PDB file of N, H, CA, C and O in Angstrom:
ATOM      1  N   MET A   1       0.820  -1.190   0.000  1.00  0.00           N
ATOM      2  CA  MET A   1       0.000   0.000   0.000  1.00  0.00           C
ATOM      3  C   MET A   1       0.862   1.252   0.000  1.00  0.00           C
ATOM      4  O   MET A   1       0.521   2.218  -0.682  1.00  0.00           O
ATOM      5  N   ALA A   2       1.959   1.271   0.734  1.00  0.00           N
ATOM      6  H   ALA A   2       2.236   0.486   1.288  1.00  0.00           H
ATOM      7  CA  ALA A   2       2.845   2.432   0.757  1.00  0.00           C
ATOM      8  C   ALA A   2       3.403   2.702  -0.628  1.00  0.00           C
ATOM      9  O   ALA A   2       3.594   3.858  -1.006  1.00  0.00           O
ATOM     10  N   GLU A   3       3.666   1.648  -1.390  1.00  0.00           N
ATOM     11  H   GLU A   3       3.511   0.708  -1.084  1.00  0.00           H
ATOM     12  CA  GLU A   3       4.181   1.815  -2.751  1.00  0.00           C
ATOM     13  C   GLU A   3       3.143   2.486  -3.640  1.00  0.00           C
ATOM     14  O   GLU A   3       3.491   3.328  -4.467  1.00  0.00           O
ATOM     15  N   GLU A   4       1.855   2.120  -3.478  1.00  0.00           N
ATOM     16  H   GLU A   4       1.572   1.436  -2.806  1.00  0.00           H
ATOM     17  CA  GLU A   4       0.785   2.746  -4.247  1.00  0.00           C
ATOM     18  C   GLU A   4       0.740   4.247  -3.973  1.00  0.00           C
ATOM     19  O   GLU A   4       0.617   5.043  -4.904  1.00  0.00           O
ATOM     20  N   GLN A   5       0.837   4.630  -2.725  1.00  0.00           N
ATOM     21  H   GLN A   5       0.936   3.983  -1.969  1.00  0.00           H
ATOM     22  CA  GLN A   5       0.742   6.032  -2.355  1.00  0.00           C
ATOM     23  C   GLN A   5       1.955   6.834  -2.815  1.00  0.00           C
ATOM     24  O   GLN A   5       1.825   8.018  -3.127  1.00  0.00           O
ATOM     25  N   SER A   6       3.127   6.212  -2.864  1.00  0.00           N
ATOM     26  H   SER A   6       3.232   5.251  -2.611  1.00  0.00           H
ATOM     27  CA  SER A   6       4.309   6.943  -3.295  1.00  0.00           C
ATOM     28  C   SER A   6       4.211   7.349  -4.764  1.00  0.00           C
ATOM     29  O   SER A   6       4.871   8.297  -5.189  1.00  0.00           O
ATOM     30  N   ASN A   7       3.390   6.637  -5.542  1.00  0.00           N
ATOM     31  H   ASN A   7       2.854   5.867  -5.196  1.00  0.00           H
ATOM     32  CA  ASN A   7       3.184   6.970  -6.945  1.00  0.00           C
ATOM     33  C   ASN A   7       1.998   7.901  -7.166  1.00  0.00           C
ATOM     34  O   ASN A   7       1.735   8.314  -8.295  1.00  0.00           O
ATOM     35  N   ASN A   8       1.297   8.227  -6.118  1.00  0.00           N
ATOM     36  H   ASN A   8       1.511   7.892  -5.200  1.00  0.00           H
ATOM     37  CA  ASN A   8       0.114   9.073  -6.210  1.00  0.00           C
ATOM     38  C   ASN A   8       0.508  10.530  -5.961  1.00  0.00           C
ATOM     39  O   ASN A   8       0.878  10.879  -4.840  1.00  0.00           O
ATOM     40  N   PRO A   9       0.435  11.394  -6.990  1.00  0.00           N
ATOM     41  CA  PRO A   9       0.831  12.789  -6.807  1.00  0.00           C
ATOM     42  C   PRO A   9      -0.090  13.563  -5.863  1.00  0.00           C
ATOM     43  O   PRO A   9       0.267  14.646  -5.399  1.00  0.00           O
ATOM     44  N   MET A  10      -1.263  13.017  -5.579  1.00  0.00           N
ATOM     45  H   MET A  10      -1.553  12.137  -5.956  1.00  0.00           H
ATOM     46  CA  MET A  10      -2.225  13.696  -4.714  1.00  0.00           C
ATOM     47  C   MET A  10      -2.100  13.271  -3.251  1.00  0.00           C
ATOM     48  O   MET A  10      -2.756  13.844  -2.382  1.00  0.00           O
ATOM     49  N   HIS A  11      -1.269  12.281  -2.978  1.00  0.00           N
ATOM     50  H   HIS A  11      -0.736  11.816  -3.685  1.00  0.00           H
ATOM     51  CA  HIS A  11      -1.134  11.784  -1.605  1.00  0.00           C
ATOM     52  C   HIS A  11      -0.583  12.877  -0.691  1.00  0.00           C
ATOM     53  O   HIS A  11       0.487  13.432  -0.942  1.00  0.00           O
ATOM     54  N   GLY A  12      -1.322  13.174   0.358  1.00  0.00           N
ATOM     55  H   GLY A  12      -2.191  12.724   0.561  1.00  0.00           H
ATOM     56  CA  GLY A  12      -0.881  14.149   1.346  1.00  0.00           C
ATOM     57  C   GLY A  12      -1.125  15.598   0.962  1.00  0.00           C
ATOM     58  O   GLY A  12      -0.746  16.505   1.704  1.00  0.00           O
ATOM     59  N   VAL A  13      -1.748  15.830  -0.177  1.00  0.00           N
ATOM     60  H   VAL A  13      -2.056  15.094  -0.780  1.00  0.00           H
ATOM     61  CA  VAL A  13      -2.008  17.201  -0.626  1.00  0.00           C
ATOM     62  C   VAL A  13      -3.463  17.530  -0.317  1.00  0.00           C
ATOM     63  O   VAL A  13      -4.372  16.860  -0.806  1.00  0.00           O
ATOM     64  N   THR A  14      -3.680  18.554   0.488  1.00  0.00           N
ATOM     65  H   THR A  14      -2.941  19.098   0.886  1.00  0.00           H
ATOM     66  CA  THR A  14      -5.043  18.932   0.838  1.00  0.00           C
ATOM     67  C   THR A  14      -5.640  19.814  -0.254  1.00  0.00           C
ATOM     68  O   THR A  14      -4.921  20.409  -1.057  1.00  0.00           O
ATOM     69  N   LEU A  15      -6.949  19.884  -0.266  1.00  0.00           N
ATOM     70  H   LEU A  15      -7.533  19.401   0.386  1.00  0.00           H
ATOM     71  CA  LEU A  15      -7.645  20.734  -1.224  1.00  0.00           C
ATOM     72  C   LEU A  15      -7.239  22.196  -1.025  1.00  0.00           C
ATOM     73  O   LEU A  15      -7.108  22.941  -1.996  1.00  0.00           O
ATOM     74  N   GLU A  16      -7.045  22.598   0.201  1.00  0.00           N
ATOM     75  H   GLU A  16      -7.151  21.993   0.990  1.00  0.00           H
ATOM     76  CA  GLU A  16      -6.626  23.973   0.477  1.00  0.00           C
ATOM     77  C   GLU A  16      -5.253  24.260  -0.131  1.00  0.00           C
ATOM     78  O   GLU A  16      -5.040  25.331  -0.701  1.00  0.00           O
ATOM     79  N   LYS A  17      -4.329  23.320  -0.015  1.00  0.00           N
ATOM     80  H   LYS A  17      -4.502  22.450   0.447  1.00  0.00           H
ATOM     81  CA  LYS A  17      -3.002  23.486  -0.615  1.00  0.00           C
ATOM     82  C   LYS A  17      -3.104  23.597  -2.132  1.00  0.00           C
ATOM     83  O   LYS A  17      -2.398  24.391  -2.754  1.00  0.00           O
ATOM     84  N   ILE A  18      -3.987  22.797  -2.723  1.00  0.00           N
ATOM     85  H   ILE A  18      -4.561  22.152  -2.218  1.00  0.00           H
ATOM     86  CA  ILE A  18      -4.172  22.825  -4.173  1.00  0.00           C
ATOM     87  C   ILE A  18      -4.690  24.192  -4.614  1.00  0.00           C
ATOM     88  O   ILE A  18      -4.171  24.780  -5.563  1.00  0.00           O
ATOM     89  N   ILE A  19      -5.701  24.689  -3.932  1.00  0.00           N
ATOM     90  H   ILE A  19      -6.122  24.211  -3.161  1.00  0.00           H
ATOM     91  CA  ILE A  19      -6.271  25.983  -4.296  1.00  0.00           C
ATOM     92  C   ILE A  19      -5.238  27.088  -4.131  1.00  0.00           C
ATOM     93  O   ILE A  19      -5.093  27.941  -5.006  1.00  0.00           O
ATOM     94  N   ASN A  20      -4.527  27.076  -3.024  1.00  0.00           N
ATOM     95  H   ASN A  20      -4.645  26.383  -2.312  1.00  0.00           H
ATOM     96  CA  ASN A  20      -3.495  28.098  -2.804  1.00  0.00           C
ATOM     97  C   ASN A  20      -2.415  28.043  -3.879  1.00  0.00           C
ATOM     98  O   ASN A  20      -1.966  29.079  -4.367  1.00  0.00           O
ATOM     99  N   TYR A  21      -2.002  26.838  -4.242  1.00  0.00           N
ATOM    100  H   TYR A  21      -2.367  25.996  -3.845  1.00  0.00           H
ATOM    101  CA  TYR A  21      -0.977  26.669  -5.276  1.00  0.00           C
ATOM    102  C   TYR A  21      -1.472  27.206  -6.621  1.00  0.00           C
ATOM    103  O   TYR A  21      -0.780  27.983  -7.280  1.00  0.00           O
ATOM    104  N   LEU A  22      -2.680  26.782  -7.024  1.00  0.00           N
ATOM    105  H   LEU A  22      -3.242  26.151  -6.489  1.00  0.00           H
ATOM    106  CA  LEU A  22      -3.215  27.209  -8.314  1.00  0.00           C
ATOM    107  C   LEU A  22      -3.466  28.708  -8.359  1.00  0.00           C
ATOM    108  O   LEU A  22      -3.245  29.345  -9.389  1.00  0.00           O
ATOM    109  N   GLU A  23      -3.922  29.273  -7.258  1.00  0.00           N
ATOM    110  H   GLU A  23      -4.102  28.756  -6.421  1.00  0.00           H
ATOM    111  CA  GLU A  23      -4.157  30.727  -7.226  1.00  0.00           C
ATOM    112  C   GLU A  23      -2.838  31.475  -7.352  1.00  0.00           C
ATOM    113  O   GLU A  23      -2.766  32.479  -8.061  1.00  0.00           O
ATOM    114  N   ALA A  24      -1.809  31.011  -6.685  1.00  0.00           N
ATOM    115  H   ALA A  24      -1.868  30.196  -6.109  1.00  0.00           H
ATOM    116  CA  ALA A  24      -0.497  31.658  -6.774  1.00  0.00           C
ATOM    117  C   ALA A  24       0.095  31.491  -8.172  1.00  0.00           C
ATOM    118  O   ALA A  24       0.746  32.403  -8.681  1.00  0.00           O
ATOM    119  N   TYR A  25      -0.124  30.346  -8.787  1.00  0.00           N
ATOM    120  H   TYR A  25      -0.653  29.605  -8.374  1.00  0.00           H
ATOM    121  CA  TYR A  25       0.450  30.053 -10.101  1.00  0.00           C
ATOM    122  C   TYR A  25      -0.290  30.798 -11.215  1.00  0.00           C
ATOM    123  O   TYR A  25       0.339  31.421 -12.071  1.00  0.00           O
ATOM    124  N   TYR A  26      -1.639  30.734 -11.205  1.00  0.00           N
ATOM    125  H   TYR A  26      -2.150  30.228 -10.510  1.00  0.00           H
ATOM    126  CA  TYR A  26      -2.443  31.309 -12.281  1.00  0.00           C
ATOM    127  C   TYR A  26      -3.088  32.649 -11.933  1.00  0.00           C
ATOM    128  O   TYR A  26      -3.283  33.487 -12.814  1.00  0.00           O
ATOM    129  N   GLY A  27      -3.416  32.856 -10.672  1.00  0.00           N
ATOM    130  H   GLY A  27      -3.257  32.175  -9.957  1.00  0.00           H
ATOM    131  CA  GLY A  27      -4.227  34.003 -10.278  1.00  0.00           C
ATOM    132  C   GLY A  27      -5.698  33.649 -10.444  1.00  0.00           C
ATOM    133  O   GLY A  27      -6.041  32.741 -11.201  1.00  0.00           O
ATOM    134  N   TRP A  28      -6.562  34.363  -9.738  1.00  0.00           N
ATOM    135  H   TRP A  28      -6.283  35.100  -9.123  1.00  0.00           H
ATOM    136  CA  TRP A  28      -7.996  34.043  -9.770  1.00  0.00           C
ATOM    137  C   TRP A  28      -8.584  34.207 -11.161  1.00  0.00           C
ATOM    138  O   TRP A  28      -9.394  33.387 -11.592  1.00  0.00           O
ATOM    139  N   GLU A  29      -8.186  35.259 -11.868  1.00  0.00           N
ATOM    140  H   GLU A  29      -7.528  35.926 -11.518  1.00  0.00           H
ATOM    141  CA  GLU A  29      -8.777  35.528 -13.182  1.00  0.00           C
ATOM    142  C   GLU A  29      -8.503  34.384 -14.159  1.00  0.00           C
ATOM    143  O   GLU A  29      -9.425  33.891 -14.810  1.00  0.00           O
ATOM    144  N   GLU A  30      -7.258  33.966 -14.265  1.00  0.00           N
ATOM    145  H   GLU A  30      -6.509  34.366 -13.736  1.00  0.00           H
ATOM    146  CA  GLU A  30      -6.907  32.863 -15.174  1.00  0.00           C
ATOM    147  C   GLU A  30      -7.487  31.544 -14.691  1.00  0.00           C
ATOM    148  O   GLU A  30      -7.905  30.719 -15.502  1.00  0.00           O
ATOM    149  N   LEU A  31      -7.516  31.338 -13.401  1.00  0.00           N
ATOM    150  H   LEU A  31      -7.176  32.009 -12.741  1.00  0.00           H
ATOM    151  CA  LEU A  31      -8.104  30.116 -12.850  1.00  0.00           C
ATOM    152  C   LEU A  31      -9.586  30.045 -13.211  1.00  0.00           C
ATOM    153  O   LEU A  31     -10.095  28.979 -13.555  1.00  0.00           O
ATOM    154  N   GLY A  32     -10.276  31.184 -13.131  1.00  0.00           N
ATOM    155  H   GLY A  32      -9.862  32.050 -12.851  1.00  0.00           H
ATOM    156  CA  GLY A  32     -11.685  31.245 -13.513  1.00  0.00           C
ATOM    157  C   GLY A  32     -11.906  31.003 -14.993  1.00  0.00           C
ATOM    158  O   GLY A  32     -12.947  30.477 -15.387  1.00  0.00           O
ATOM    159  N   ARG A  33     -10.931  31.384 -15.824  1.00  0.00           N
ATOM    160  H   ARG A  33     -10.085  31.811 -15.504  1.00  0.00           H
ATOM    161  CA  ARG A  33     -11.028  31.092 -17.255  1.00  0.00           C
ATOM    162  C   ARG A  33     -10.828  29.603 -17.529  1.00  0.00           C
ATOM    163  O   ARG A  33     -11.518  29.018 -18.364  1.00  0.00           O
ATOM    164  N   ARG A  34      -9.890  29.005 -16.828  1.00  0.00           N
ATOM    165  H   ARG A  34      -9.330  29.480 -16.150  1.00  0.00           H
ATOM    166  CA  ARG A  34      -9.587  27.591 -17.053  1.00  0.00           C
ATOM    167  C   ARG A  34     -10.664  26.672 -16.501  1.00  0.00           C
ATOM    168  O   ARG A  34     -10.976  25.642 -17.098  1.00  0.00           O
ATOM    169  N   ILE A  35     -11.234  27.045 -15.358  1.00  0.00           N
ATOM    170  H   ILE A  35     -10.981  27.881 -14.873  1.00  0.00           H
ATOM    171  CA  ILE A  35     -12.312  26.268 -14.739  1.00  0.00           C
ATOM    172  C   ILE A  35     -13.425  27.267 -14.430  1.00  0.00           C
ATOM    173  O   ILE A  35     -13.350  28.006 -13.448  1.00  0.00           O
ATOM    174  N   ASN A  36     -14.437  27.284 -15.258  1.00  0.00           N
ATOM    175  H   ASN A  36     -14.498  26.684 -16.056  1.00  0.00           H
ATOM    176  CA  ASN A  36     -15.486  28.294 -15.167  1.00  0.00           C
ATOM    177  C   ASN A  36     -16.506  27.938 -14.081  1.00  0.00           C
ATOM    178  O   ASN A  36     -17.556  27.357 -14.356  1.00  0.00           O
ATOM    179  N   VAL A  37     -16.169  28.302 -12.844  1.00  0.00           N
ATOM    180  H   VAL A  37     -15.316  28.774 -12.620  1.00  0.00           H
ATOM    181  CA  VAL A  37     -17.080  28.120 -11.716  1.00  0.00           C
ATOM    182  C   VAL A  37     -17.151  29.432 -10.953  1.00  0.00           C
ATOM    183  O   VAL A  37     -16.189  30.200 -10.929  1.00  0.00           O
ATOM    184  N   GLY A  38     -18.284  29.682 -10.335  1.00  0.00           N
ATOM    185  H   GLY A  38     -19.065  29.058 -10.353  1.00  0.00           H
ATOM    186  CA  GLY A  38     -18.509  30.941  -9.650  1.00  0.00           C
ATOM    187  C   GLY A  38     -17.523  31.250  -8.543  1.00  0.00           C
ATOM    188  O   GLY A  38     -17.189  32.414  -8.321  1.00  0.00           O
ATOM    189  N   CYS A  39     -17.051  30.231  -7.844  1.00  0.00           N
ATOM    190  H   CYS A  39     -17.322  29.285  -8.024  1.00  0.00           H
ATOM    191  CA  CYS A  39     -16.148  30.487  -6.719  1.00  0.00           C
ATOM    192  C   CYS A  39     -14.805  31.038  -7.179  1.00  0.00           C
ATOM    193  O   CYS A  39     -14.061  31.586  -6.366  1.00  0.00           O
ATOM    194  N   PHE A  40     -14.476  30.908  -8.462  1.00  0.00           N
ATOM    195  H   PHE A  40     -15.081  30.463  -9.122  1.00  0.00           H
ATOM    196  CA  PHE A  40     -13.253  31.494  -8.999  1.00  0.00           C
ATOM    197  C   PHE A  40     -13.516  32.808  -9.731  1.00  0.00           C
ATOM    198  O   PHE A  40     -12.599  33.607  -9.921  1.00  0.00           O
ATOM    199  N   ASN A  41     -14.763  33.034 -10.140  1.00  0.00           N
ATOM    200  H   ASN A  41     -15.508  32.385  -9.985  1.00  0.00           H
ATOM    201  CA  ASN A  41     -15.087  34.202 -10.960  1.00  0.00           C
ATOM    202  C   ASN A  41     -15.804  35.328 -10.216  1.00  0.00           C
ATOM    203  O   ASN A  41     -15.691  36.488 -10.611  1.00  0.00           O
ATOM    204  N   ASN A  42     -16.524  35.016  -9.168  1.00  0.00           N
ATOM    205  H   ASN A  42     -16.615  34.073  -8.847  1.00  0.00           H
ATOM    206  CA  ASN A  42     -17.322  36.013  -8.456  1.00  0.00           C
ATOM    207  C   ASN A  42     -16.828  36.166  -7.027  1.00  0.00           C
ATOM    208  O   ASN A  42     -17.113  35.326  -6.174  1.00  0.00           O
ATOM    209  N   ASP A  43     -16.095  37.227  -6.769  1.00  0.00           N
ATOM    210  H   ASP A  43     -15.863  37.909  -7.462  1.00  0.00           H
ATOM    211  CA  ASP A  43     -15.545  37.495  -5.439  1.00  0.00           C
ATOM    212  C   ASP A  43     -14.798  36.270  -4.889  1.00  0.00           C
ATOM    213  O   ASP A  43     -15.166  35.743  -3.840  1.00  0.00           O
ATOM    214  N   PRO A  44     -13.762  35.823  -5.585  1.00  0.00           N
ATOM    215  CA  PRO A  44     -13.079  34.579  -5.209  1.00  0.00           C
ATOM    216  C   PRO A  44     -12.312  34.674  -3.898  1.00  0.00           C
ATOM    217  O   PRO A  44     -11.766  35.717  -3.540  1.00  0.00           O
ATOM    218  N   SER A  45     -12.292  33.563  -3.206  1.00  0.00           N
ATOM    219  H   SER A  45     -12.735  32.715  -3.496  1.00  0.00           H
ATOM    220  CA  SER A  45     -11.484  33.420  -1.990  1.00  0.00           C
ATOM    221  C   SER A  45     -11.225  31.932  -1.774  1.00  0.00           C
ATOM    222  O   SER A  45     -11.929  31.074  -2.306  1.00  0.00           O
ATOM    223  N   VAL A  46     -10.215  31.659  -0.993  1.00  0.00           N
ATOM    224  H   VAL A  46      -9.643  32.356  -0.561  1.00  0.00           H
ATOM    225  CA  VAL A  46      -9.910  30.259  -0.680  1.00  0.00           C
ATOM    226  C   VAL A  46     -11.082  29.644   0.084  1.00  0.00           C
ATOM    227  O   VAL A  46     -11.480  28.512  -0.190  1.00  0.00           O
ATOM    228  N   LYS A  47     -11.625  30.381   1.029  1.00  0.00           N
ATOM    229  H   LYS A  47     -11.301  31.301   1.251  1.00  0.00           H
ATOM    230  CA  LYS A  47     -12.717  29.864   1.861  1.00  0.00           C
ATOM    231  C   LYS A  47     -13.943  29.494   1.019  1.00  0.00           C
ATOM    232  O   LYS A  47     -14.499  28.408   1.180  1.00  0.00           O
ATOM    233  N   SER A  48     -14.367  30.397   0.121  1.00  0.00           N
ATOM    234  H   SER A  48     -13.915  31.279  -0.010  1.00  0.00           H
ATOM    235  CA  SER A  48     -15.543  30.097  -0.707  1.00  0.00           C
ATOM    236  C   SER A  48     -15.259  28.955  -1.671  1.00  0.00           C
ATOM    237  O   SER A  48     -16.143  28.147  -1.955  1.00  0.00           O
ATOM    238  N   SER A  49     -14.034  28.881  -2.175  1.00  0.00           N
ATOM    239  H   SER A  49     -13.315  29.537  -1.944  1.00  0.00           H
ATOM    240  CA  SER A  49     -13.659  27.803  -3.084  1.00  0.00           C
ATOM    241  C   SER A  49     -13.694  26.461  -2.373  1.00  0.00           C
ATOM    242  O   SER A  49     -14.212  25.484  -2.915  1.00  0.00           O
ATOM    243  N   LEU A  50     -13.152  26.405  -1.172  1.00  0.00           N
ATOM    244  H   LEU A  50     -12.732  27.199  -0.732  1.00  0.00           H
ATOM    245  CA  LEU A  50     -13.180  25.161  -0.395  1.00  0.00           C
ATOM    246  C   LEU A  50     -14.614  24.704  -0.150  1.00  0.00           C
ATOM    247  O   LEU A  50     -14.934  23.527  -0.318  1.00  0.00           O
ATOM    248  N   LYS A  51     -15.459  25.622   0.240  1.00  0.00           N
ATOM    249  H   LYS A  51     -15.199  26.578   0.376  1.00  0.00           H
ATOM    250  CA  LYS A  51     -16.851  25.289   0.538  1.00  0.00           C
ATOM    251  C   LYS A  51     -17.538  24.709  -0.700  1.00  0.00           C
ATOM    252  O   LYS A  51     -18.220  23.687  -0.617  1.00  0.00           O
ATOM    253  N   PHE A  52     -17.355  25.364  -1.845  1.00  0.00           N
ATOM    254  H   PHE A  52     -16.801  26.194  -1.913  1.00  0.00           H
ATOM    255  CA  PHE A  52     -17.979  24.904  -3.077  1.00  0.00           C
ATOM    256  C   PHE A  52     -17.404  23.568  -3.543  1.00  0.00           C
ATOM    257  O   PHE A  52     -18.153  22.642  -3.858  1.00  0.00           O
ATOM    258  N   LEU A  53     -16.093  23.470  -3.587  1.00  0.00           N
ATOM    259  H   LEU A  53     -15.484  24.221  -3.332  1.00  0.00           H
ATOM    260  CA  LEU A  53     -15.457  22.269  -4.133  1.00  0.00           C
ATOM    261  C   LEU A  53     -15.688  21.027  -3.279  1.00  0.00           C
ATOM    262  O   LEU A  53     -15.724  19.912  -3.799  1.00  0.00           O
ATOM    263  N   ARG A  54     -15.841  21.212  -1.990  1.00  0.00           N
ATOM    264  H   ARG A  54     -15.811  22.118  -1.567  1.00  0.00           H
ATOM    265  CA  ARG A  54     -16.119  20.063  -1.120  1.00  0.00           C
ATOM    266  C   ARG A  54     -17.514  19.495  -1.364  1.00  0.00           C
ATOM    267  O   ARG A  54     -17.769  18.325  -1.078  1.00  0.00           O
ATOM    268  N   LYS A  55     -18.414  20.321  -1.891  1.00  0.00           N
ATOM    269  H   LYS A  55     -18.206  21.272  -2.123  1.00  0.00           H
ATOM    270  CA  LYS A  55     -19.787  19.883  -2.151  1.00  0.00           C
ATOM    271  C   LYS A  55     -20.009  19.478  -3.606  1.00  0.00           C
ATOM    272  O   LYS A  55     -21.057  18.924  -3.939  1.00  0.00           O
ATOM    273  N   THR A  56     -19.032  19.749  -4.477  1.00  0.00           N
ATOM    274  H   THR A  56     -18.180  20.198  -4.206  1.00  0.00           H
ATOM    275  CA  THR A  56     -19.237  19.582  -5.907  1.00  0.00           C
ATOM    276  C   THR A  56     -18.138  18.702  -6.507  1.00  0.00           C
ATOM    277  O   THR A  56     -17.100  19.206  -6.936  1.00  0.00           O
ATOM    278  N   PRO A  57     -18.368  17.397  -6.536  1.00  0.00           N
ATOM    279  CA  PRO A  57     -17.324  16.470  -6.992  1.00  0.00           C
ATOM    280  C   PRO A  57     -16.799  16.733  -8.411  1.00  0.00           C
ATOM    281  O   PRO A  57     -15.598  16.600  -8.649  1.00  0.00           O
ATOM    282  N   TRP A  58     -17.673  17.104  -9.355  1.00  0.00           N
ATOM    283  H   TRP A  58     -18.649  17.212  -9.161  1.00  0.00           H
ATOM    284  CA  TRP A  58     -17.211  17.322 -10.730  1.00  0.00           C
ATOM    285  C   TRP A  58     -16.246  18.503 -10.803  1.00  0.00           C
ATOM    286  O   TRP A  58     -15.268  18.460 -11.550  1.00  0.00           O
ATOM    287  N   ALA A  59     -16.515  19.550 -10.037  1.00  0.00           N
ATOM    288  H   ALA A  59     -17.309  19.585  -9.430  1.00  0.00           H
ATOM    289  CA  ALA A  59     -15.638  20.719 -10.041  1.00  0.00           C
ATOM    290  C   ALA A  59     -14.322  20.401  -9.329  1.00  0.00           C
ATOM    291  O   ALA A  59     -13.254  20.836  -9.760  1.00  0.00           O
ATOM    292  N   ARG A  60     -14.407  19.652  -8.253  1.00  0.00           N
ATOM    293  H   ARG A  60     -15.274  19.299  -7.903  1.00  0.00           H
ATOM    294  CA  ARG A  60     -13.192  19.270  -7.533  1.00  0.00           C
ATOM    295  C   ARG A  60     -12.274  18.444  -8.429  1.00  0.00           C
ATOM    296  O   ARG A  60     -11.056  18.621  -8.406  1.00  0.00           O
ATOM    297  N   GLU A  61     -12.852  17.548  -9.212  1.00  0.00           N
ATOM    298  H   GLU A  61     -13.841  17.404  -9.231  1.00  0.00           H
ATOM    299  CA  GLU A  61     -12.048  16.736 -10.124  1.00  0.00           C
ATOM    300  C   GLU A  61     -11.337  17.615 -11.157  1.00  0.00           C
ATOM    301  O   GLU A  61     -10.182  17.360 -11.497  1.00  0.00           O
ATOM    302  N   LYS A  62     -12.013  18.632 -11.649  1.00  0.00           N
ATOM    303  H   LYS A  62     -12.951  18.840 -11.373  1.00  0.00           H
ATOM    304  CA  LYS A  62     -11.379  19.549 -12.605  1.00  0.00           C
ATOM    305  C   LYS A  62     -10.212  20.294 -11.956  1.00  0.00           C
ATOM    306  O   LYS A  62      -9.165  20.476 -12.576  1.00  0.00           O
ATOM    307  N   VAL A  63     -10.395  20.716 -10.721  1.00  0.00           N
ATOM    308  H   VAL A  63     -11.246  20.568 -10.217  1.00  0.00           H
ATOM    309  CA  VAL A  63      -9.334  21.422 -10.001  1.00  0.00           C
ATOM    310  C   VAL A  63      -8.152  20.488  -9.759  1.00  0.00           C
ATOM    311  O   VAL A  63      -7.003  20.875  -9.970  1.00  0.00           O
ATOM    312  N   GLU A  64      -8.424  19.272  -9.322  1.00  0.00           N
ATOM    313  H   GLU A  64      -9.357  18.958  -9.150  1.00  0.00           H
ATOM    314  CA  GLU A  64      -7.353  18.309  -9.071  1.00  0.00           C
ATOM    315  C   GLU A  64      -6.634  17.943 -10.363  1.00  0.00           C
ATOM    316  O   GLU A  64      -5.416  17.765 -10.364  1.00  0.00           O
ATOM    317  N   SER A  65      -7.366  17.829 -11.450  1.00  0.00           N
ATOM    318  H   SER A  65      -8.355  17.974 -11.449  1.00  0.00           H
ATOM    319  CA  SER A  65      -6.765  17.523 -12.745  1.00  0.00           C
ATOM    320  C   SER A  65      -5.848  18.657 -13.202  1.00  0.00           C
ATOM    321  O   SER A  65      -4.740  18.406 -13.676  1.00  0.00           O
ATOM    322  N   LEU A  66      -6.298  19.885 -13.063  1.00  0.00           N
ATOM    323  H   LEU A  66      -7.198  20.089 -12.678  1.00  0.00           H
ATOM    324  CA  LEU A  66      -5.464  21.036 -13.419  1.00  0.00           C
ATOM    325  C   LEU A  66      -4.214  21.077 -12.551  1.00  0.00           C
ATOM    326  O   LEU A  66      -3.129  21.383 -13.046  1.00  0.00           O
ATOM    327  N   TYR A  67      -4.348  20.778 -11.288  1.00  0.00           N
ATOM    328  H   TYR A  67      -5.229  20.529 -10.886  1.00  0.00           H
ATOM    329  CA  TYR A  67      -3.202  20.746 -10.382  1.00  0.00           C
ATOM    330  C   TYR A  67      -2.184  19.701 -10.837  1.00  0.00           C
ATOM    331  O   TYR A  67      -0.986  19.980 -10.898  1.00  0.00           O
ATOM    332  N   ARG A  68      -2.665  18.499 -11.155  1.00  0.00           N
ATOM    333  H   ARG A  68      -3.638  18.273 -11.105  1.00  0.00           H
ATOM    334  CA  ARG A  68      -1.750  17.447 -11.606  1.00  0.00           C
ATOM    335  C   ARG A  68      -1.016  17.846 -12.883  1.00  0.00           C
ATOM    336  O   ARG A  68       0.184  17.606 -13.016  1.00  0.00           O
ATOM    337  N   LYS A  69      -1.744  18.458 -13.827  1.00  0.00           N
ATOM    338  H   LYS A  69      -2.718  18.653 -13.719  1.00  0.00           H
ATOM    339  CA  LYS A  69      -1.119  18.921 -15.070  1.00  0.00           C
ATOM    340  C   LYS A  69      -0.088  20.023 -14.795  1.00  0.00           C
ATOM    341  O   LYS A  69       0.978  20.056 -15.410  1.00  0.00           O
ATOM    342  N   THR A  70      -0.414  20.903 -13.884  1.00  0.00           N
ATOM    343  H   THR A  70      -1.280  20.877 -13.384  1.00  0.00           H
ATOM    344  CA  THR A  70       0.466  22.040 -13.576  1.00  0.00           C
ATOM    345  C   THR A  70       1.757  21.586 -12.912  1.00  0.00           C
ATOM    346  O   THR A  70       2.831  22.086 -13.244  1.00  0.00           O
ATOM    347  N   ILE A  71       1.666  20.643 -11.976  1.00  0.00           N
ATOM    348  H   ILE A  71       0.794  20.237 -11.706  1.00  0.00           H
ATOM    349  CA  ILE A  71       2.887  20.226 -11.278  1.00  0.00           C
ATOM    350  C   ILE A  71       3.780  19.370 -12.173  1.00  0.00           C
ATOM    351  O   ILE A  71       4.978  19.255 -11.910  1.00  0.00           O
ATOM    352  N   LYS A  72       3.225  18.771 -13.219  1.00  0.00           N
ATOM    353  H   LYS A  72       2.253  18.865 -13.433  1.00  0.00           H
ATOM    354  CA  LYS A  72       4.047  17.997 -14.155  1.00  0.00           C
ATOM    355  C   LYS A  72       4.976  18.896 -14.958  1.00  0.00           C
ATOM    356  O   LYS A  72       6.070  18.490 -15.352  1.00  0.00           O
ATOM    357  N   ASN A  73       4.524  20.124 -15.194  1.00  0.00           N
ATOM    358  H   ASN A  73       3.636  20.454 -14.874  1.00  0.00           H
ATOM    359  CA  ASN A  73       5.307  21.054 -16.030  1.00  0.00           C
ATOM    360  C   ASN A  73       6.313  21.782 -15.251  1.00  0.00           C
ATOM    361  O   ASN A  73       7.050  22.599 -15.803  1.00  0.00           O
TER     362      ASN A  73
END
């Protein structure tokens, strides 16, 4: 099981860390263009993004996918 997790880029990364990383890398405006959700486009904040993404699996998957693509580069 430890071997499985060592290959998982998401292991140990919290949603808050992901949002903070993506916001620092892209900024809210570009993040809202890449993933068109209200929490990134209308008065964005980490707190509102966490609240929305924890309730919305499809949006969370898009955020996690963008994070994985971003850290590969």
